[in-house]
C-alpha positions, 0 to 999 in steps of 0.5 A, spaced: 652 731 595 649 736 592 652 742 589 651 749 590 650 752 583 655 759 586 660 755 589 667 756 585 672 750 585 679 752 587 684 752 582 689 746 581 693 745 588 693 740 594 687 737 598 689 741 604 686 748 599 681 744 596 678 742 604 678 748 606 676 753 600 671 747 601 670 749 609 670 757 606 663 755 602 660 750 608 661 757 613 659 762 608 652 758 607 651 757 614 652 764 616 649 767 610 643 762 609 643 763 602 635 761 599 636 754 594 643 751 597 642 745 600 649 746 605 644 752 608 638 747 607 642 742 613 644 748 617 636 749 617 633 743 617 626 741 622 630 735 624 637 740 626 643 735 626 640 729 626 638 731 619 646 730 617 648 725 621 642 720 617 647 724 610 653 721 613 649 714 616 647 715 608 654 716 604 657 711 608 653 705 607 654 707 599 661 707 601 662 700 604 658 698 598 662 701 593 668 698 596 666 692 597 664 692 589 670 695 587 668 700 584 673 705 584 669 710 580 663 710 585 668 710 592 671 717 590 664 719 589 661 717 596 668 719 599 667 727 596 660 726 600 662 723 605 667 728 606 663 733 605 657 731 610 662 731 615 665 739 614 658 741 614 657 736 621 664 740 624 661 746 622 654 745 626 659 744 632 663 750 631 669 746 629 673 747 624 678 744 618 684 746 623 681 742 629 680 736 625 688 736 622 690 738 629 687 731 631 690 728 625 698 731 627 695 728 635 695 722 632 701 721 627 
């Protein structure tokens, strides 16, 4: 995952806080499209949604290889990349972290 330079990380908290903060930043980048923002570039890419879908495929492969190699550090890194791109895809489709939570809760 490529970080936007002006993203402030959340203080120590639970995963929900981190996901909410990240998704809020993604939504802000979608709305404002700041120049130089990797996130904004995904919303304006000439391939459209396919650019994010390709990144998700790439991150999935890297995640699987890290797990296969029993590389815990890389597994966490690639998992974070995957989650980030998944959240971008949700935002592209006007879905939210809350929608994802609702779906997971319905399955629990």
